[in-house]
HTML snippet that shows the backbone in 3Dmol.js (N, CA, C, O; Angstrom):
<script src="https://3Dmol.org/build/3Dmol-min.js"></script>
<div id="view" style="width:600px;height:400px;position:relative"></div>
<script>
const pdb = `
ATOM      1  N   MET A   1     -42.523  23.454  22.633  1.00  0.00           N
ATOM      2  CA  MET A   1     -41.894  22.175  21.692  1.00  0.00           C
ATOM      3  C   MET A   1     -43.374  21.574  21.050  1.00  0.00           C
ATOM      4  O   MET A   1     -44.395  21.241  21.652  1.00  0.00           O
ATOM      5  N   ALA A   2     -43.056  21.575  19.542  1.00  0.00           N
ATOM      6  CA  ALA A   2     -43.936  20.856  18.615  1.00  0.00           C
ATOM      7  C   ALA A   2     -44.009  19.432  18.937  1.00  0.00           C
ATOM      8  O   ALA A   2     -43.054  18.750  19.306  1.00  0.00           O
ATOM      9  N   ASN A   3     -44.857  19.151  18.820  1.00  0.00           N
ATOM     10  CA  ASN A   3     -45.483  17.372  19.007  1.00  0.00           C
ATOM     11  C   ASN A   3     -45.234  16.437  17.948  1.00  0.00           C
ATOM     12  O   ASN A   3     -45.963  15.470  17.725  1.00  0.00           O
ATOM     13  N   HIS A   4     -43.988  16.785  17.161  1.00  0.00           N
ATOM     14  CA  HIS A   4     -43.816  15.912  16.011  1.00  0.00           C
ATOM     15  C   HIS A   4     -42.408  15.263  16.589  1.00  0.00           C
ATOM     16  O   HIS A   4     -41.684  15.537  17.546  1.00  0.00           O
ATOM     17  N   SER A   5     -42.375  14.227  15.492  1.00  0.00           N
ATOM     18  CA  SER A   5     -41.594  12.820  15.832  1.00  0.00           C
ATOM     19  C   SER A   5     -39.969  13.610  15.459  1.00  0.00           C
ATOM     20  O   SER A   5     -39.031  13.705  16.250  1.00  0.00           O
ATOM     21  N   ALA A   6     -39.993  13.911  14.593  1.00  0.00           N
ATOM     22  CA  ALA A   6     -38.784  14.895  13.907  1.00  0.00           C
ATOM     23  C   ALA A   6     -38.119  15.712  14.801  1.00  0.00           C
ATOM     24  O   ALA A   6     -36.939  15.568  15.119  1.00  0.00           O
ATOM     25  N   THR A   7     -39.090  16.825  15.331  1.00  0.00           N
ATOM     26  CA  THR A   7     -38.685  17.830  16.318  1.00  0.00           C
ATOM     27  C   THR A   7     -38.357  17.059  17.719  1.00  0.00           C
ATOM     28  O   THR A   7     -37.331  17.323  18.346  1.00  0.00           O
ATOM     29  N   LYS A   8     -39.187  16.202  18.113  1.00  0.00           N
ATOM     30  CA  LYS A   8     -38.628  15.216  19.245  1.00  0.00           C
ATOM     31  C   LYS A   8     -37.342  14.818  19.099  1.00  0.00           C
ATOM     32  O   LYS A   8     -36.645  14.899  20.110  1.00  0.00           O
ATOM     33  N   LYS A   9     -36.677  14.270  17.772  1.00  0.00           N
ATOM     34  CA  LYS A   9     -35.551  13.499  17.659  1.00  0.00           C
ATOM     35  C   LYS A   9     -34.506  14.820  17.720  1.00  0.00           C
ATOM     36  O   LYS A   9     -33.462  14.856  18.370  1.00  0.00           O
ATOM     37  N   ASP A  10     -34.926  15.642  17.073  1.00  0.00           N
ATOM     38  CA  ASP A  10     -34.083  16.927  17.044  1.00  0.00           C
ATOM     39  C   ASP A  10     -33.791  17.264  18.410  1.00  0.00           C
ATOM     40  O   ASP A  10     -32.577  17.068  18.466  1.00  0.00           O
ATOM     41  N   VAL A  11     -34.199  17.689  19.655  1.00  0.00           N
ATOM     42  CA  VAL A  11     -34.048  17.699  21.014  1.00  0.00           C
ATOM     43  C   VAL A  11     -33.367  16.740  21.459  1.00  0.00           C
ATOM     44  O   VAL A  11     -32.377  17.091  22.101  1.00  0.00           O
ATOM     45  N   ARG A  12     -33.584  15.330  21.323  1.00  0.00           N
ATOM     46  CA  ARG A  12     -32.688  14.461  21.725  1.00  0.00           C
ATOM     47  C   ARG A  12     -31.187  14.498  21.423  1.00  0.00           C
ATOM     48  O   ARG A  12     -30.198  14.450  22.154  1.00  0.00           O
ATOM     49  N   GLN A  13     -31.396  14.626  19.739  1.00  0.00           N
ATOM     50  CA  GLN A  13     -29.610  15.016  19.181  1.00  0.00           C
ATOM     51  C   GLN A  13     -29.080  16.499  20.066  1.00  0.00           C
ATOM     52  O   GLN A  13     -28.097  16.457  20.806  1.00  0.00           O
ATOM     53  N   SER A  14     -29.701  17.476  19.905  1.00  0.00           N
ATOM     54  CA  SER A  14     -29.023  18.173  20.497  1.00  0.00           C
ATOM     55  C   SER A  14     -28.694  18.508  21.750  1.00  0.00           C
ATOM     56  O   SER A  14     -27.777  19.288  22.006  1.00  0.00           O
ATOM     57  N   ARG A  15     -29.547  17.843  22.768  1.00  0.00           N
ATOM     58  CA  ARG A  15     -29.055  17.546  24.276  1.00  0.00           C
ATOM     59  C   ARG A  15     -27.770  16.262  23.886  1.00  0.00           C
ATOM     60  O   ARG A  15     -26.773  16.508  24.565  1.00  0.00           O
ATOM     61  N   LYS A  16     -27.633  15.425  23.291  1.00  0.00           N
ATOM     62  CA  LYS A  16     -26.374  14.452  23.234  1.00  0.00           C
ATOM     63  C   LYS A  16     -25.342  15.108  22.493  1.00  0.00           C
ATOM     64  O   LYS A  16     -24.221  14.602  22.439  1.00  0.00           O
ATOM     65  N   ARG A  17     -25.628  16.268  21.870  1.00  0.00           N
ATOM     66  CA  ARG A  17     -24.378  16.903  21.137  1.00  0.00           C
ATOM     67  C   ARG A  17     -23.970  18.108  22.318  1.00  0.00           C
ATOM     68  O   ARG A  17     -22.804  18.457  22.501  1.00  0.00           O
ATOM     69  N   ASN A  18     -25.070  18.640  23.034  1.00  0.00           N
ATOM     70  CA  ASN A  18     -24.553  19.738  23.899  1.00  0.00           C
ATOM     71  C   ASN A  18     -23.789  18.948  25.176  1.00  0.00           C
ATOM     72  O   ASN A  18     -22.772  19.446  25.658  1.00  0.00           O
ATOM     73  N   GLU A  19     -24.238  17.921  25.595  1.00  0.00           N
ATOM     74  CA  GLU A  19     -23.415  16.929  26.240  1.00  0.00           C
ATOM     75  C   GLU A  19     -21.679  16.719  26.409  1.00  0.00           C
ATOM     76  O   GLU A  19     -20.883  16.804  27.344  1.00  0.00           O
ATOM     77  N   ARG A  20     -21.600  16.394  24.932  1.00  0.00           N
ATOM     78  CA  ARG A  20     -20.605  15.755  24.479  1.00  0.00           C
ATOM     79  C   ARG A  20     -19.539  17.077  24.040  1.00  0.00           C
ATOM     80  O   ARG A  20     -18.318  16.937  24.117  1.00  0.00           O
ATOM     81  N   ASN A  21     -20.143  18.291  23.599  1.00  0.00           N
ATOM     82  CA  ASN A  21     -19.471  19.501  23.758  1.00  0.00           C
ATOM     83  C   ASN A  21     -18.956  20.106  25.165  1.00  0.00           C
ATOM     84  O   ASN A  21     -17.980  20.820  25.391  1.00  0.00           O
ATOM     85  N   ARG A  22     -19.934  19.585  26.033  1.00  0.00           N
ATOM     86  CA  ARG A  22     -19.062  19.994  27.273  1.00  0.00           C
ATOM     87  C   ARG A  22     -18.135  19.155  27.985  1.00  0.00           C
ATOM     88  O   ARG A  22     -17.269  19.577  28.751  1.00  0.00           O
ATOM     89  N   TYR A  23     -18.336  18.045  27.721  1.00  0.00           N
ATOM     90  CA  TYR A  23     -17.142  17.145  28.101  1.00  0.00           C
ATOM     91  C   TYR A  23     -16.095  17.378  27.596  1.00  0.00           C
ATOM     92  O   TYR A  23     -15.127  17.678  28.295  1.00  0.00           O
ATOM     93  N   TYR A  24     -16.010  17.292  26.084  1.00  0.00           N
ATOM     94  CA  TYR A  24     -14.532  17.936  25.431  1.00  0.00           C
ATOM     95  C   TYR A  24     -14.040  19.069  26.248  1.00  0.00           C
ATOM     96  O   TYR A  24     -13.095  19.089  27.036  1.00  0.00           O
ATOM     97  N   GLY A  25     -15.100  20.279  25.812  1.00  0.00           N
ATOM     98  CA  GLY A  25     -14.636  21.541  26.473  1.00  0.00           C
ATOM     99  C   GLY A  25     -13.916  21.404  27.689  1.00  0.00           C
ATOM    100  O   GLY A  25     -12.717  21.659  27.794  1.00  0.00           O
ATOM    101  N   LYS A  26     -14.697  20.973  28.672  1.00  0.00           N
ATOM    102  CA  LYS A  26     -14.185  20.983  30.199  1.00  0.00           C
ATOM    103  C   LYS A  26     -12.665  20.009  30.045  1.00  0.00           C
ATOM    104  O   LYS A  26     -11.594  20.541  30.335  1.00  0.00           O
ATOM    105  N   THR A  27     -12.708  18.884  29.672  1.00  0.00           N
ATOM    106  CA  THR A  27     -11.299  18.016  29.090  1.00  0.00           C
ATOM    107  C   THR A  27     -10.241  18.833  28.900  1.00  0.00           C
ATOM    108  O   THR A  27      -9.167  18.769  29.498  1.00  0.00           O
ATOM    109  N   THR A  28     -10.568  19.634  28.025  1.00  0.00           N
ATOM    110  CA  THR A  28      -9.387  20.665  27.088  1.00  0.00           C
ATOM    111  C   THR A  28      -9.071  21.346  28.229  1.00  0.00           C
ATOM    112  O   THR A  28      -8.007  21.141  28.812  1.00  0.00           O
ATOM    113  N   ARG A  29     -10.099  22.343  28.710  1.00  0.00           N
ATOM    114  CA  ARG A  29      -9.914  23.587  29.884  1.00  0.00           C
ATOM    115  C   ARG A  29      -8.897  22.616  31.106  1.00  0.00           C
ATOM    116  O   ARG A  29      -7.793  22.972  31.517  1.00  0.00           O
ATOM    117  N   ASN A  30      -9.499  21.575  31.433  1.00  0.00           N
ATOM    118  CA  ASN A  30      -8.471  20.961  32.595  1.00  0.00           C
ATOM    119  C   ASN A  30      -7.151  20.566  31.988  1.00  0.00           C
ATOM    120  O   ASN A  30      -6.245  20.645  32.818  1.00  0.00           O
ATOM    121  N   ALA A  31      -6.706  20.106  30.618  1.00  0.00           N
ATOM    122  CA  ALA A  31      -5.558  19.825  30.163  1.00  0.00           C
ATOM    123  C   ALA A  31      -4.826  21.222  29.869  1.00  0.00           C
ATOM    124  O   ALA A  31      -3.615  21.069  29.711  1.00  0.00           O
ATOM    125  N   ILE A  32      -5.214  22.380  29.773  1.00  0.00           N
ATOM    126  CA  ILE A  32      -4.531  23.582  29.276  1.00  0.00           C
ATOM    127  C   ILE A  32      -4.153  24.150  31.324  1.00  0.00           C
ATOM    128  O   ILE A  32      -3.057  24.557  31.709  1.00  0.00           O
ATOM    129  N   ARG A  33      -5.267  24.004  32.127  1.00  0.00           N
ATOM    130  CA  ARG A  33      -4.766  23.992  33.402  1.00  0.00           C
ATOM    131  C   ARG A  33      -3.523  23.493  33.903  1.00  0.00           C
ATOM    132  O   ARG A  33      -2.643  24.066  34.545  1.00  0.00           O
ATOM    133  N   ASP A  34      -3.652  21.882  33.336  1.00  0.00           N
ATOM    134  CA  ASP A  34      -2.602  21.335  33.955  1.00  0.00           C
ATOM    135  C   ASP A  34      -1.129  21.657  33.161  1.00  0.00           C
ATOM    136  O   ASP A  34      -0.057  21.622  33.767  1.00  0.00           O
ATOM    137  N   ILE A  35      -1.221  21.916  31.991  1.00  0.00           N
ATOM    138  CA  ILE A  35       0.144  22.569  31.298  1.00  0.00           C
ATOM    139  C   ILE A  35       0.643  23.704  31.691  1.00  0.00           C
ATOM    140  O   ILE A  35       1.850  23.897  31.838  1.00  0.00           O
ATOM    141  N   LYS A  36      -0.557  24.830  31.958  1.00  0.00           N
ATOM    142  CA  LYS A  36       0.022  25.755  32.834  1.00  0.00           C
ATOM    143  C   LYS A  36       0.807  25.858  34.011  1.00  0.00           C
ATOM    144  O   LYS A  36       1.582  26.763  34.323  1.00  0.00           O
ATOM    145  N   ALA A  37       0.461  24.634  34.737  1.00  0.00           N
ATOM    146  CA  ALA A  37       1.014  24.473  36.364  1.00  0.00           C
ATOM    147  C   ALA A  37       2.720  23.592  36.024  1.00  0.00           C
ATOM    148  O   ALA A  37       3.707  23.466  36.749  1.00  0.00           O
ATOM    149  N   ILE A  38       2.467  23.169  34.746  1.00  0.00           N
ATOM    150  CA  ILE A  38       4.119  22.407  34.731  1.00  0.00           C
ATOM    151  C   ILE A  38       5.049  23.560  34.576  1.00  0.00           C
ATOM    152  O   ILE A  38       4.784  24.486  33.808  1.00  0.00           O
ATOM    153  N   ASP A  39       6.273  23.513  35.386  1.00  0.00           N
ATOM    154  CA  ASP A  39       6.933  24.417  35.429  1.00  0.00           C
ATOM    155  C   ASP A  39       8.371  24.151  34.849  1.00  0.00           C
ATOM    156  O   ASP A  39       9.168  25.086  34.922  1.00  0.00           O
ATOM    157  N   GLU A  40       8.791  22.945  34.268  1.00  0.00           N
ATOM    158  CA  GLU A  40       9.883  22.627  33.381  1.00  0.00           C
ATOM    159  C   GLU A  40       9.302  22.698  32.177  1.00  0.00           C
ATOM    160  O   GLU A  40       8.180  22.275  31.899  1.00  0.00           O
ATOM    161  N   LYS A  41      10.158  23.301  31.367  1.00  0.00           N
ATOM    162  CA  LYS A  41      10.240  23.912  29.937  1.00  0.00           C
ATOM    163  C   LYS A  41      10.226  22.460  28.888  1.00  0.00           C
ATOM    164  O   LYS A  41       9.601  22.631  27.842  1.00  0.00           O
ATOM    165  N   LYS A  42      10.559  21.722  28.990  1.00  0.00           N
ATOM    166  CA  LYS A  42      11.004  20.296  28.474  1.00  0.00           C
ATOM    167  C   LYS A  42       9.590  19.810  28.672  1.00  0.00           C
ATOM    168  O   LYS A  42       8.798  19.892  27.734  1.00  0.00           O
ATOM    169  N   ALA A  43       9.190  19.259  29.949  1.00  0.00           N
ATOM    170  CA  ALA A  43       7.968  18.846  30.082  1.00  0.00           C
ATOM    171  C   ALA A  43       6.805  19.245  29.408  1.00  0.00           C
ATOM    172  O   ALA A  43       6.134  18.487  28.708  1.00  0.00           O
ATOM    173  N   ALA A  44       6.454  20.946  29.701  1.00  0.00           N
ATOM    174  CA  ALA A  44       5.599  21.330  29.037  1.00  0.00           C
ATOM    175  C   ALA A  44       5.424  21.399  27.449  1.00  0.00           C
ATOM    176  O   ALA A  44       4.365  21.360  26.823  1.00  0.00           O
ATOM    177  N   GLY A  45       6.887  21.526  26.890  1.00  0.00           N
ATOM    178  CA  GLY A  45       7.172  21.345  25.572  1.00  0.00           C
ATOM    179  C   GLY A  45       6.515  20.144  25.088  1.00  0.00           C
ATOM    180  O   GLY A  45       5.775  20.292  24.115  1.00  0.00           O
ATOM    181  N   ASP A  46       6.645  18.984  25.581  1.00  0.00           N
ATOM    182  CA  ASP A  46       6.340  17.485  25.246  1.00  0.00           C
ATOM    183  C   ASP A  46       4.811  17.335  25.497  1.00  0.00           C
ATOM    184  O   ASP A  46       4.248  16.321  25.084  1.00  0.00           O
ATOM    185  N   LYS A  47       4.158  18.241  26.114  1.00  0.00           N
ATOM    186  CA  LYS A  47       2.751  18.147  26.211  1.00  0.00           C
ATOM    187  C   LYS A  47       2.212  18.986  25.301  1.00  0.00           C
ATOM    188  O   LYS A  47       1.152  18.523  24.881  1.00  0.00           O
ATOM    189  N   LEU A  48       2.540  20.196  24.740  1.00  0.00           N
ATOM    190  CA  LEU A  48       2.057  21.261  23.947  1.00  0.00           C
ATOM    191  C   LEU A  48       0.961  20.777  22.992  1.00  0.00           C
ATOM    192  O   LEU A  48      -0.238  21.053  22.938  1.00  0.00           O
ATOM    193  N   PRO A  49       2.202  19.487  21.810  1.00  0.00           N
ATOM    194  CA  PRO A  49       1.157  18.932  20.865  1.00  0.00           C
ATOM    195  C   PRO A  49      -0.202  18.342  20.996  1.00  0.00           C
ATOM    196  O   PRO A  49      -1.222  18.324  20.307  1.00  0.00           O
ATOM    197  N   GLU A  50       0.258  17.763  22.392  1.00  0.00           N
ATOM    198  CA  GLU A  50      -1.260  16.729  22.657  1.00  0.00           C
ATOM    199  C   GLU A  50      -2.415  17.994  23.054  1.00  0.00           C
ATOM    200  O   GLU A  50      -3.495  17.903  22.471  1.00  0.00           O
ATOM    201  N   VAL A  51      -2.227  19.177  24.032  1.00  0.00           N
ATOM    202  CA  VAL A  51      -3.247  19.972  24.201  1.00  0.00           C
ATOM    203  C   VAL A  51      -3.436  20.936  22.989  1.00  0.00           C
ATOM    204  O   VAL A  51      -4.464  21.605  23.102  1.00  0.00           O
ATOM    205  N   ALA A  52      -2.876  21.128  22.113  1.00  0.00           N
ATOM    206  CA  ALA A  52      -2.698  21.782  20.877  1.00  0.00           C
ATOM    207  C   ALA A  52      -3.915  20.899  20.055  1.00  0.00           C
ATOM    208  O   ALA A  52      -4.935  21.462  19.657  1.00  0.00           O
ATOM    209  N   ALA A  53      -3.727  19.804  19.908  1.00  0.00           N
ATOM    210  CA  ALA A  53      -4.572  18.975  19.114  1.00  0.00           C
ATOM    211  C   ALA A  53      -6.155  18.996  19.625  1.00  0.00           C
ATOM    212  O   ALA A  53      -7.193  19.185  18.992  1.00  0.00           O
ATOM    213  N   MET A  54      -5.934  18.748  20.898  1.00  0.00           N
ATOM    214  CA  MET A  54      -7.265  18.872  21.887  1.00  0.00           C
ATOM    215  C   MET A  54      -8.153  20.285  21.196  1.00  0.00           C
ATOM    216  O   MET A  54      -9.308  20.338  20.773  1.00  0.00           O
ATOM    217  N   ILE A  55      -7.251  21.196  21.272  1.00  0.00           N
ATOM    218  CA  ILE A  55      -8.167  22.541  20.949  1.00  0.00           C
ATOM    219  C   ILE A  55      -8.615  22.603  19.788  1.00  0.00           C
ATOM    220  O   ILE A  55      -9.677  23.169  19.531  1.00  0.00           O
ATOM    221  N   ASP A  56      -7.747  21.930  18.758  1.00  0.00           N
ATOM    222  CA  ASP A  56      -7.962  22.109  17.374  1.00  0.00           C
ATOM    223  C   ASP A  56      -9.370  21.199  16.962  1.00  0.00           C
ATOM    224  O   ASP A  56     -10.091  21.359  15.976  1.00  0.00           O
ATOM    225  N   LYS A  57      -9.471  20.415  17.822  1.00  0.00           N
ATOM    226  CA  LYS A  57     -10.398  19.304  17.455  1.00  0.00           C
ATOM    227  C   LYS A  57     -11.677  20.107  18.227  1.00  0.00           C
ATOM    228  O   LYS A  57     -12.775  19.612  17.975  1.00  0.00           O
ATOM    229  N   LEU A  58     -11.682  21.028  18.939  1.00  0.00           N
ATOM    230  CA  LEU A  58     -12.990  21.597  19.525  1.00  0.00           C
ATOM    231  C   LEU A  58     -13.290  22.578  18.497  1.00  0.00           C
ATOM    232  O   LEU A  58     -14.454  22.974  18.448  1.00  0.00           O
ATOM    233  N   ALA A  59     -12.533  22.995  17.749  1.00  0.00           N
ATOM    234  CA  ALA A  59     -12.413  24.364  16.870  1.00  0.00           C
ATOM    235  C   ALA A  59     -13.192  23.724  15.706  1.00  0.00           C
ATOM    236  O   ALA A  59     -14.157  24.304  15.209  1.00  0.00           O
ATOM    237  N   LYS A  60     -12.709  22.375  15.223  1.00  0.00           N
ATOM    238  CA  LYS A  60     -13.065  21.882  13.934  1.00  0.00           C
ATOM    239  C   LYS A  60     -14.719  21.235  14.305  1.00  0.00           C
ATOM    240  O   LYS A  60     -15.513  20.916  13.420  1.00  0.00           O
ATOM    241  N   ARG A  61     -14.970  21.146  15.613  1.00  0.00           N
ATOM    242  CA  ARG A  61     -16.581  20.477  15.806  1.00  0.00           C
ATOM    243  C   ARG A  61     -16.963  21.876  15.896  1.00  0.00           C
ATOM    244  O   ARG A  61     -18.184  21.930  15.747  1.00  0.00           O
ATOM    245  N   GLY A  62     -16.497  22.968  16.064  1.00  0.00           N
ATOM    246  CA  GLY A  62     -17.435  24.070  16.088  1.00  0.00           C
ATOM    247  C   GLY A  62     -17.883  24.309  17.874  1.00  0.00           C
ATOM    248  O   GLY A  62     -18.935  24.944  17.947  1.00  0.00           O
ATOM    249  N   THR A  63     -17.553  24.095  18.666  1.00  0.00           N
ATOM    250  CA  THR A  63     -17.336  24.083  20.031  1.00  0.00           C
ATOM    251  C   THR A  63     -16.650  25.510  20.568  1.00  0.00           C
ATOM    252  O   THR A  63     -17.034  26.345  21.386  1.00  0.00           O
ATOM    253  N   ILE A  64     -15.508  25.408  19.764  1.00  0.00           N
ATOM    254  CA  ILE A  64     -15.040  27.187  19.976  1.00  0.00           C
ATOM    255  C   ILE A  64     -14.817  27.929  18.786  1.00  0.00           C
ATOM    256  O   ILE A  64     -15.131  27.395  17.722  1.00  0.00           O
ATOM    257  N   HIS A  65     -14.488  28.697  18.784  1.00  0.00           N
ATOM    258  CA  HIS A  65     -14.317  29.766  17.289  1.00  0.00           C
ATOM    259  C   HIS A  65     -12.728  29.465  17.404  1.00  0.00           C
ATOM    260  O   HIS A  65     -11.926  29.293  18.321  1.00  0.00           O
ATOM    261  N   LYS A  66     -12.691  29.497  15.689  1.00  0.00           N
ATOM    262  CA  LYS A  66     -11.273  29.037  15.289  1.00  0.00           C
ATOM    263  C   LYS A  66     -10.285  30.069  15.792  1.00  0.00           C
ATOM    264  O   LYS A  66      -9.213  29.623  16.202  1.00  0.00           O
ATOM    265  N   ASN A  67     -10.470  31.351  15.824  1.00  0.00           N
ATOM    266  CA  ASN A  67      -9.943  32.655  16.198  1.00  0.00           C
ATOM    267  C   ASN A  67      -9.475  32.231  18.095  1.00  0.00           C
ATOM    268  O   ASN A  67      -8.442  32.396  18.744  1.00  0.00           O
ATOM    269  N   LYS A  68     -10.624  31.736  18.375  1.00  0.00           N
ATOM    270  CA  LYS A  68     -10.347  31.403  20.406  1.00  0.00           C
ATOM    271  C   LYS A  68      -8.955  30.498  19.968  1.00  0.00           C
ATOM    272  O   LYS A  68      -7.801  30.676  20.360  1.00  0.00           O
ATOM    273  N   ALA A  69      -9.421  29.577  19.118  1.00  0.00           N
ATOM    274  CA  ALA A  69      -8.439  28.247  19.241  1.00  0.00           C
ATOM    275  C   ALA A  69      -7.022  28.666  19.170  1.00  0.00           C
ATOM    276  O   ALA A  69      -6.153  28.287  19.957  1.00  0.00           O
ATOM    277  N   ALA A  70      -6.810  29.635  17.978  1.00  0.00           N
ATOM    278  CA  ALA A  70      -5.834  30.168  17.617  1.00  0.00           C
ATOM    279  C   ALA A  70      -4.863  30.888  18.889  1.00  0.00           C
ATOM    280  O   ALA A  70      -3.702  30.611  19.191  1.00  0.00           O
ATOM    281  N   ASN A  71      -5.841  31.960  19.534  1.00  0.00           N
ATOM    282  CA  ASN A  71      -5.081  32.602  20.433  1.00  0.00           C
ATOM    283  C   ASN A  71      -4.796  31.653  21.653  1.00  0.00           C
ATOM    284  O   ASN A  71      -3.738  31.749  22.275  1.00  0.00           O
ATOM    285  N   LEU A  72      -5.736  30.761  21.972  1.00  0.00           N
ATOM    286  CA  LEU A  72      -5.405  29.516  23.008  1.00  0.00           C
ATOM    287  C   LEU A  72      -3.775  28.991  22.845  1.00  0.00           C
ATOM    288  O   LEU A  72      -2.927  28.999  23.738  1.00  0.00           O
ATOM    289  N   LYS A  73      -3.624  28.593  21.606  1.00  0.00           N
ATOM    290  CA  LYS A  73      -2.597  28.025  21.128  1.00  0.00           C
ATOM    291  C   LYS A  73      -1.512  28.677  21.182  1.00  0.00           C
ATOM    292  O   LYS A  73      -0.436  28.108  21.362  1.00  0.00           O
ATOM    293  N   SER A  74      -1.618  29.874  21.048  1.00  0.00           N
ATOM    294  CA  SER A  74      -0.555  30.978  20.984  1.00  0.00           C
ATOM    295  C   SER A  74      -0.093  31.408  22.352  1.00  0.00           C
ATOM    296  O   SER A  74       1.109  31.404  22.619  1.00  0.00           O
ATOM    297  N   LYS A  75      -0.994  31.774  23.218  1.00  0.00           N
ATOM    298  CA  LYS A  75      -0.770  31.977  24.597  1.00  0.00           C
ATOM    299  C   LYS A  75       0.000  30.637  25.322  1.00  0.00           C
ATOM    300  O   LYS A  75       0.750  30.894  26.263  1.00  0.00           O
ATOM    301  N   LEU A  76      -0.136  29.467  24.982  1.00  0.00           N
ATOM    302  CA  LEU A  76       0.454  28.670  25.705  1.00  0.00           C
ATOM    303  C   LEU A  76       1.743  28.306  25.187  1.00  0.00           C
ATOM    304  O   LEU A  76       2.542  27.661  25.867  1.00  0.00           O
ATOM    305  N   ALA A  77       2.005  28.720  23.916  1.00  0.00           N
ATOM    306  CA  ALA A  77       3.307  28.575  23.349  1.00  0.00           C
ATOM    307  C   ALA A  77       4.380  29.782  24.052  1.00  0.00           C
ATOM    308  O   ALA A  77       5.488  29.648  24.572  1.00  0.00           O
ATOM    309  N   LYS A  78       3.619  30.867  23.842  1.00  0.00           N
ATOM    310  CA  LYS A  78       4.504  32.025  24.136  1.00  0.00           C
ATOM    311  C   LYS A  78       4.823  31.665  26.001  1.00  0.00           C
ATOM    312  O   LYS A  78       5.895  31.904  26.557  1.00  0.00           O
ATOM    313  N   ARG A  79       3.720  31.119  26.610  1.00  0.00           N
ATOM    314  CA  ARG A  79       3.969  30.806  28.236  1.00  0.00           C
ATOM    315  C   ARG A  79       5.153  30.157  28.110  1.00  0.00           C
ATOM    316  O   ARG A  79       6.176  30.593  28.637  1.00  0.00           O
ATOM    317  N   ILE A  80       5.115  28.862  27.275  1.00  0.00           N
ATOM    318  CA  ILE A  80       6.093  27.426  27.601  1.00  0.00           C
ATOM    319  C   ILE A  80       7.522  28.423  26.818  1.00  0.00           C
ATOM    320  O   ILE A  80       8.620  28.035  27.217  1.00  0.00           O
ATOM    321  N   ASN A  81       7.556  29.270  26.086  1.00  0.00           N
ATOM    322  CA  ASN A  81       8.899  29.723  25.676  1.00  0.00           C
ATOM    323  C   ASN A  81       9.344  30.396  26.457  1.00  0.00           C
ATOM    324  O   ASN A  81      10.540  30.639  26.302  1.00  0.00           O
ATOM    325  N   ALA A  82       8.761  30.923  27.461  1.00  0.00           N
ATOM    326  CA  ALA A  82       9.294  31.751  28.257  1.00  0.00           C
ATOM    327  C   ALA A  82       9.522  31.137  29.586  1.00  0.00           C
ATOM    328  O   ALA A  82       9.982  31.976  30.361  1.00  0.00           O
ATOM    329  N   LEU A  83       9.367  29.999  30.110  1.00  0.00           N
ATOM    330  CA  LEU A  83       9.805  28.859  30.893  1.00  0.00           C
ATOM    331  C   LEU A  83      11.179  28.904  30.990  1.00  0.00           C
ATOM    332  O   LEU A  83      11.688  29.084  29.883  1.00  0.00           O
ATOM    333  N   ALA A  84      12.169  28.786  32.111  1.00  0.00           N
ATOM    334  CA  ALA A  84      13.410  28.977  32.244  1.00  0.00           C
ATOM    335  C   ALA A  84      13.602  27.410  31.976  1.00  0.00           C
ATOM    336  O   ALA A  84      12.673  26.659  32.272  1.00  0.00           O
ATOM    337  N   LYS A  85      14.924  26.833  31.359  1.00  0.00           N
ATOM    338  CA  LYS A  85      15.264  25.621  31.194  1.00  0.00           C
ATOM    339  C   LYS A  85      15.124  25.010  32.650  1.00  0.00           C
ATOM    340  O   LYS A  85      15.384  23.823  32.849  1.00  0.00           O
TER     341      LYS A  85
END
`;
const viewer = $3Dmol.createViewer("view");
viewer.addModel(pdb, "pdb");
viewer.setStyle({}, {cartoon: {color: "spectrum"}});
viewer.zoomTo();
viewer.render();
</script>
C-alpha cells in the first residue's frame, strides 16, 4: 500500500463499504431463508414485498447484480405462488 493520505483514506472507505455490504447481504439472505420457511401462502405473500425491496436495494447499491436480484425475486414469487392456501 502506498503511504499517501488519499490511499489510506481509500482503504478506510473500502473497508467500511465492505462491512456494510456484508451486513446488508447477510440480512437479506436471512430474510430470504425466513420467507422460504413460511408454509402459509397469505403470510408469505405479505412478507414478499418487504424482502423484494431488500433485494432491490442490494442491486441498486451494486452489492449483487441486477439479474441476480431479478432471479431471486422470481424464484421467491414462484415458490410462494406454488404454496397451497
